[in-house]
C-alpha positions in Angstrom: 96.9 21.1 -18.8 96.6 19.2 -15.5 97.2 15.5 -15.4 94.2 13.2 -15.9 95.6 10.6 -13.5 98.4 10.5 -11.0 100.7 7.7 -12.0 103.2 8.3 -9.3 101.3 6.7 -6.5 100.6 3.0 -5.8 97.0 1.6 -5.8 95.4 -1.4 -4.3 93.0 -3.5 -6.4 89.9 -1.5 -5.7 91.7 1.7 -6.5 93.0 0.2 -9.7 89.5 -0.7 -10.7 88.1 2.7 -9.8 90.9 4.5 -11.6 90.4 2.3 -14.7 86.7 3.0 -14.9 87.2 6.8 -14.3 90.0 7.1 -16.9 88.1 4.9 -19.4 84.9 6.9 -19.0 86.7 10.2 -19.6 88.4 9.0 -22.7 86.2 6.2 -23.9 85.9 7.6 -27.4 89.7 7.4 -28.0 90.3 4.2 -26.1 87.5 2.3 -27.6 88.3 3.5 -31.1 91.9 2.5 -30.8 90.9 -1.0 -29.5 88.4 -1.3 -32.3 91.0 -0.4 -35.0 93.6 -2.8 -33.7 91.7 -5.6 -32.0 88.5 -5.5 -34.0 89.8 -7.0 -37.3 91.6 -9.7 -35.3 88.4 -10.5 -33.5 86.5 -10.8 -36.8 89.1 -13.0 -38.4 89.4 -15.2 -35.3 85.7 -15.6 -35.0 85.3 -16.4 -38.7 88.1 -18.8 -38.8 87.0 -20.6 -35.6 83.5 -20.9 -37.0 84.7 -22.4 -40.3 87.1 -24.8 -38.6 86.6 -28.4 -39.6 87.6 -29.7 -36.2 85.3 -32.4 -34.9 85.6 -34.3 -31.7 89.3 -34.7 -30.8 90.5 -35.0 -34.4 92.7 -32.1 -35.6 93.1 -31.7 -39.3 95.6 -29.8 -41.4 93.0 -27.1 -42.0 92.5 -26.7 -38.3 96.2 -26.3 -37.8 96.3 -23.5 -40.4 93.3 -21.9 -38.7 95.1 -21.8 -35.4 98.3 -20.5 -37.0 96.4 -17.6 -38.6 94.6 -16.8 -35.3 98.0 -16.8 -33.6 99.5 -14.6 -36.3 96.7 -12.0 -35.9 97.0 -12.1 -32.1 100.8 -11.6 -32.4 100.1 -8.4 -34.4 97.2 -7.1 -32.4 98.7 -7.5 -28.8 101.8 -5.4 -29.4 99.8 -2.7 -31.2 97.3 -2.4 -28.4 99.9 -2.7 -25.6 102.1 0.0 -27.0 99.3 2.4 -27.9 97.7 2.1 -24.4 100.9 2.3 -22.5 101.8 5.6 -24.2 98.3 6.9 -24.0 98.1 6.4 -20.3 101.5 7.8 -19.9 100.4 10.9 -21.8 97.3 11.2 -19.7 99.5 11.1 -16.6 101.6 13.9 -18.0 98.6 16.1 -18.8 98.9 15.7 -22.5 96.0 15.5 -24.9 95.6 12.2 -26.7 93.7 11.9 -29.9 92.9 8.7 -31.8 95.5 9.6 -34.4 98.2 10.1 -31.7 97.4 6.8 -30.0 97.3 4.9 -33.3 100.7 6.4 -34.3 102.2 5.5 -31.0 101.0 1.9 -31.4 102.5 1.7 -34.8 105.7 3.5 -33.8 106.5 1.2 -30.9 105.2 -2.0 -32.5 108.6 -3.3 -33.3 110.1 -2.8 -29.8 107.0 -4.1 -28.1 106.7 -7.1 -30.5 110.4 -8.1 -30.0 110.1 -7.7 -26.2 106.9 -9.9 -26.1 108.6 -12.4 -28.4 111.6 -12.6 -26.2 109.5 -13.0 -23.1 107.3 -15.6 -24.9 110.3 -17.7 -26.0 111.8 -17.5 -22.5 108.5 -18.6 -20.9 108.0 -21.4 -23.5 111.5 -22.7 -22.7 110.7 -22.6 -19.0 107.5 -24.4 -19.6 109.3 -27.1 -21.6 111.5 -27.7 -18.5 108.6 -27.7 -16.0 105.2 -26.1 -15.7 105.9 -24.1 -12.5 109.1 -22.4 -13.8 107.2 -21.4 -16.9 104.3 -20.0 -14.9 106.7 -18.1 -12.6 108.5 -16.5 -15.5 105.3 -15.7 -17.3 104.2 -13.6 -14.3 107.6 -12.0 -13.8 107.5 -10.9 -17.5 103.9 -9.9 -17.6 104.7 -6.2 -18.2 107.5 -6.5 -20.7 105.4 -4.9 -23.4 104.6 -1.9 -21.4 108.2 -1.5 -20.3 109.3 -1.5 -24.0 106.8 1.2 -24.9 107.1 3.5 -21.8 110.9 3.2 -21.3 111.6 3.4 -25.1 113.8 0.4 -24.5 115.0 -2.5 -26.5 113.8 -6.1 -25.9 116.5 -7.1 -23.5 116.3 -3.8 -21.5 112.5 -4.3 -21.3 113.1 -7.8 -20.2 115.2 -6.7 -17.3 112.9 -3.8 -16.4 109.9 -6.2 -16.3 111.8 -8.6 -14.0 112.7 -5.8 -11.7 109.2 -4.4 -11.5 107.6 -7.7 -10.4 110.4 -8.7 -8.0 108.9 -9.5 -4.6 105.3 -9.1 -6.0 104.8 -12.4 -7.7 101.7 -13.5 -5.9 100.1 -10.1 -6.1 100.8 -9.8 -9.8 99.6 -13.4 -10.4 96.4 -12.9 -8.5 95.4 -9.6 -10.1 96.2 -10.7 -13.6 94.4 -14.0 -13.2 91.4 -12.1 -11.9 91.5 -9.8 -14.9 91.8 -12.7 -17.3 88.8 -14.6 -15.8 86.6 -11.5 -15.8 87.6 -10.7 -19.4 86.8 -14.2 -20.5 83.4 -14.2 -18.7 82.5 -10.8 -20.1 83.3 -11.7 -23.7 81.5 -15.0 -23.4 78.3 -13.5 -21.9 78.2 -10.6 -24.2 78.7 -12.8 -27.3 76.0 -15.3 -26.4 73.0 -13.4 -27.8 74.8 -13.0 -31.2 76.1 -16.6 -31.4 72.6 -17.9 -32.3 72.2 -15.2 -35.0 75.4 -16.0 -36.8 76.4 -14.3 -40.1 77.7 -10.8 -40.3 75.9 -9.7 -37.1 78.0 -12.2 -35.1 81.2 -11.0 -36.7 80.4 -7.3 -36.1 79.4 -8.1 -32.5 82.7 -10.0 -32.0 84.6 -6.9 -33.1 82.7 -4.5 -30.9 82.6 -6.7 -27.9 86.3 -7.5 -28.1 87.2 -3.8 -28.5 85.1 -2.9 -25.5 86.6 -5.6 -23.2 90.1 -5.2 -24.6 90.0 -1.4 -24.0 89.0 -1.7 -20.3 91.2 -4.7 -19.5 94.3 -3.1 -21.2 93.7 0.2 -19.2 93.8 -1.7 -15.9 96.8 -3.7 -16.9 98.6 -0.5 -17.9 97.7 1.2 -14.6 98.9 -1.9 -12.8 102.3 -1.5 -14.6 102.5 2.1 -13.4 101.4 1.0 -9.9 104.4 -1.4 -9.8 106.7 1.4 -11.0 105.4 3.7 -8.3 106.0 1.1 -5.6 109.5 0.4 -6.8 110.3 4.2 -6.9 108.9 4.6 -3.3 110.9 1.6 -2.1 114.1 3.0 -3.7 113.5 6.4 -2.1 112.9 4.8 1.3 116.1 2.7 1.0 118.1 5.8 0.0 116.7 7.8 3.0 117.5 4.9 5.3 121.1 4.8 4.0 121.4 8.5 4.3 120.4 8.4 8.0 122.2 5.2 8.6 
């Protein structure tokens, strides 16, 4: 079977967007379903907890703190599952392998521990940097943006994924920051606009819509982030090959 996408070549932003939309369109049933299974429940719980929060004005109660803690817990479970499942799915598409919903879900569960630990290590390191100063924290957050993908694709432990992510983003900080910031803004706007019609309805319709909308946006944004990871790998591979050729002729 021929590869669905060439992961060995670098892409600029417009090419990343085009490749994302094409890959998602070809495999939307699998990608959307996986996002719905992993991100849907978290979206429903987060929406329900946020709606029932007793926060008023600037006062934060104990119940509000419990709400935020639960939302954080569900996010901490969802993100590694989605990251691992999509990283392996895109890698399989690049290798010409067939990917079913079952395969993608199993990959997400199989690599959950490695991805979770890698993201946890990156999060703690970034938090420590933020505690020192904001700029070092932001710098490190960008340098470690792909630690989850590295853990899943390289089948590496947390520390190895940490080093791999740092190597991938070396010399590309501003490009990585700009593209990821754009993805984050577009994702936020999309979720907000799509959710507006259901906010006035409330009830079960709002919760169901939250799951579907979050699954849709998560599936597309995670595909482009994963392709961005492979773009950085391709650039690093090309740079290493060019350096080796230069040394050989030098």
